[in-house]
Backbone as CSV, one residue per row, in Angstrom:
resi,resn,N_x,N_y,N_z,CA_x,CA_y,CA_z,C_x,C_y,C_z
1,ARG,0.834,-1.189,0.000,0.000,0.000,0.000,0.871,1.242,0.000
2,GLN,0.433,2.251,-0.679,1.160,3.516,-0.739,0.808,4.345,0.497
3,THR,1.784,5.016,1.065,1.550,5.889,2.211,1.859,7.323,1.827
4,LEU,1.335,8.261,2.577,1.610,9.668,2.310,3.106,9.956,2.423
5,GLY,3.746,9.404,3.446,5.193,9.594,3.596,5.964,9.035,2.419
6,GLY,5.541,7.877,1.916,6.198,7.266,0.765,5.998,8.058,-0.511
7,VAL,4.797,8.581,-0.706,4.502,9.408,-1.881,5.386,10.658,-1.877
8,ILE,5.565,11.245,-0.703,6.384,12.451,-0.587,7.862,12.118,-0.797
9,ALA,8.344,11.090,-0.117,9.767,10.754,-0.175,10.219,10.367,-1.578
10,THR,9.343,9.753,-2.356,9.709,9.349,-3.714,9.292,10.380,-4.759
11,ASN,8.686,11.469,-4.311,8.226,12.552,-5.180,7.318,12.041,-6.301
12,THR,6.376,11.195,-5.908,5.382,10.688,-6.846,4.617,11.859,-7.452
13,HIS,4.257,11.727,-8.712,3.538,12.818,-9.377,2.375,12.269,-10.182
14,GLY,1.501,13.178,-10.570,0.360,12.810,-11.399,0.738,12.883,-12.864
15,THR,-0.266,12.917,-13.697,-0.007,12.956,-15.133,0.009,14.394,-15.621
16,GLY,0.665,14.605,-16.708,0.700,15.926,-17.332,2.044,16.591,-17.182
17,ILE,2.485,17.214,-18.228,3.809,17.822,-18.255,3.918,19.006,-17.289
18,ASP,2.800,19.648,-16.980,2.843,20.824,-16.110,2.529,20.505,-14.653
19,LYS,2.463,19.236,-14.287,2.148,18.839,-12.909,3.425,18.593,-12.124
20,GLN,3.548,19.235,-10.978,4.705,19.018,-10.119,4.515,17.755,-9.295
21,GLY,5.596,17.291,-8.708,5.524,16.122,-7.848,4.702,16.400,-6.606
22,PHE,4.222,15.346,-5.983,3.395,15.454,-4.786,4.104,16.234,-3.681
23,ALA,5.424,16.112,-3.616,6.204,16.796,-2.582,6.074,18.317,-2.666
24,SER,5.713,18.838,-3.825,5.563,20.295,-3.962,4.388,20.821,-3.148
25,GLN,3.477,19.957,-2.714,2.320,20.371,-1.919,2.613,20.388,-0.421
26,VAL,3.790,19.928,-0.034,4.161,19.893,1.379,4.606,21.290,1.818
27,VAL,4.011,21.803,2.902,4.425,23.105,3.430,5.182,22.969,4.748
28,ALA,5.041,21.834,5.424,5.786,21.572,6.658,5.750,20.075,6.916
29,LEU,6.744,19.597,7.648,6.769,18.187,8.007,7.598,17.973,9.252
30,GLU,7.405,16.817,9.846,8.211,16.406,10.991,8.939,15.133,10.587
31,VAL,10.236,15.096,10.882,11.072,13.950,10.533,11.724,13.435,11.810
32,VAL,11.683,12.126,12.007,12.437,11.513,13.093,13.739,11.027,12.468
33,ASP,14.860,11.586,12.933,16.151,11.260,12.329,16.755,9.989,12.927
34,GLY,17.936,9.635,12.499,18.587,8.403,12.917,18.914,8.331,14.393
35,THR,18.910,9.480,15.080,19.174,9.485,16.520,17.890,9.405,17.335
36,GLY,16.739,9.393,16.642,15.449,9.350,17.326,14.881,10.716,17.633
37,GLN,15.573,11.770,17.195,15.108,13.136,17.451,14.069,13.533,16.404
38,ALA,12.933,14.073,16.870,11.909,14.596,15.969,12.261,16.033,15.626
39,ARG,12.339,16.313,14.338,12.703,17.650,13.867,11.630,18.173,12.933
40,VAL,11.196,19.419,13.157,10.195,20.069,12.326,10.914,20.866,11.249
41,ALA,10.357,20.838,10.049,10.972,21.570,8.945,9.901,22.172,8.048
42,SER,10.216,23.344,7.502,9.345,24.032,6.547,10.242,24.921,5.686
43,ARG,9.632,25.745,4.847,10.438,26.658,4.018,11.219,27.657,4.865
44,THR,10.711,27.957,6.074,11.370,28.950,6.926,12.083,28.330,8.134
45,GLU,11.668,27.151,8.569,12.273,26.486,9.721,13.023,25.238,9.243
46,ASN,14.326,25.230,9.393,15.175,24.142,8.899,14.960,23.884,7.406
47,PRO,15.114,24.926,6.568,14.815,24.777,5.140,15.659,23.719,4.427
48,GLU,16.902,23.501,4.870,17.726,22.480,4.226,17.153,21.085,4.468
49,LEU,16.734,20.836,5.703,16.103,19.567,6.036,14.792,19.415,5.272
50,PHE,14.043,20.490,5.188,12.762,20.483,4.478,12.950,20.040,3.033
51,ASP,13.892,20.661,2.333,14.127,20.310,0.934,14.604,18.867,0.789
52,ALA,15.477,18.437,1.678,16.005,17.077,1.600,14.935,16.034,1.923
53,ALA,14.103,16.297,2.912,13.096,15.316,3.339,11.958,15.194,2.335
54,ARG,11.654,16.260,1.614,10.536,16.214,0.673,10.780,15.268,-0.496
55,SER,12.007,14.980,-0.783,12.282,14.056,-1.879,13.579,13.313,-1.609
56,GLY,13.722,12.811,-0.400,14.983,12.216,0.004,14.973,10.714,0.154
57,LEU,13.898,10.041,-0.281,13.799,8.583,-0.200,14.041,8.055,1.206
58,GLY,13.721,8.853,2.214,13.899,8.429,3.597,15.319,8.581,4.103
59,LEU,16.168,9.196,3.312,17.582,9.316,3.652,17.832,10.124,4.923
60,VAL,17.016,11.139,5.193,17.235,11.995,6.367,16.416,11.567,7.575
61,GLY,15.566,10.572,7.400,14.753,10.092,8.502,13.373,9.670,8.038
62,VAL,12.528,9.383,9.011,11.166,8.931,8.744,10.212,10.104,8.909
63,ILE,9.413,10.365,7.900,8.415,11.436,7.967,7.268,10.956,8.849
64,THR,6.986,11.704,9.929,5.936,11.290,10.860,4.739,12.230,10.877
65,ARG,4.897,13.438,10.367,3.794,14.405,10.331,3.977,15.283,9.106
66,VAL,2.865,15.595,8.438,2.925,16.387,7.208,1.813,17.427,7.210
67,THR,2.144,18.626,6.766,1.137,19.657,6.504,1.157,19.905,5.006
68,LEU,-0.018,19.755,4.369,-0.116,19.905,2.921,-0.873,21.155,2.533
69,GLU,-0.499,21.707,1.416,-1.260,22.780,0.782,-2.196,22.087,-0.201
70,VAL,-3.490,22.278,-0.043,-4.455,21.568,-0.883,-5.414,22.548,-1.556
71,LEU,-6.104,22.052,-2.553,-7.126,22.817,-3.264,-8.496,22.291,-2.886
72,PRO,-9.526,23.111,-3.068,-10.874,22.590,-2.840,-11.146,21.423,-3.801
73,ARG,-12.017,20.538,-3.397,-12.371,19.393,-4.238,-12.932,19.881,-5.570
74,PHE,-12.590,19.172,-6.639,-13.108,19.507,-7.956,-13.308,18.224,-8.746
75,HIS,-14.086,18.308,-9.785,-14.376,17.141,-10.620,-13.589,17.244,-11.920
76,VAL,-13.111,16.119,-12.384,-12.381,16.052,-13.636,-13.212,15.262,-14.627
77,ALA,-13.360,15.790,-15.818,-14.113,15.094,-16.855,-13.143,14.458,-17.835
78,CYS,-13.506,13.306,-18.317,-12.667,12.584,-19.269,-13.463,12.375,-20.550
79,SER,-12.835,12.643,-21.660,-13.468,12.424,-22.955,-12.523,11.583,-23.800
80,GLU,-12.992,10.436,-24.252,-12.159,9.540,-25.047,-12.834,9.276,-26.388
81,ARG,-11.989,9.162,-27.427,-12.519,8.808,-28.741,-11.397,8.211,-29.562
82,THR,-11.748,7.466,-30.549,-10.782,6.853,-31.441,-10.632,7.736,-32.670
83,VAL,-9.397,8.004,-33.027,-9.130,8.809,-34.244,-8.074,8.100,-35.080
84,SER,-8.029,8.450,-36.327,-7.023,7.842,-37.207,-5.670,8.478,-36.940
85,LEU,-4.617,7.796,-37.321,-3.271,8.305,-37.131,-3.076,9.639,-37.835
86,SER,-3.686,9.809,-38.999,-3.547,11.076,-39.736,-4.196,12.247,-38.992
87,GLU,-5.251,11.969,-38.216,-5.886,13.022,-37.413,-5.005,13.453,-36.246
88,VAL,-4.266,12.500,-35.719,-3.412,12.784,-34.582,-2.284,13.694,-35.021
């Protein structure tokens, strides 16, 4: 199963050339480092740790708390059709 911490650490992203990785939505997080110390990081508090933890594959520690920047819920419509290669 995928976890929020795993999605962030691996910088999983959606589809589309203009879509940033999931880690771009993180505004703050808490990481427990190799010594067992819980450290809070954001763009303004421990920014180096923040950047490393957002896409660090767990290298700097285990993400235990996350604050995300989110958008209001919205609906996506899908339209599919078959076209000839010349139309494409």
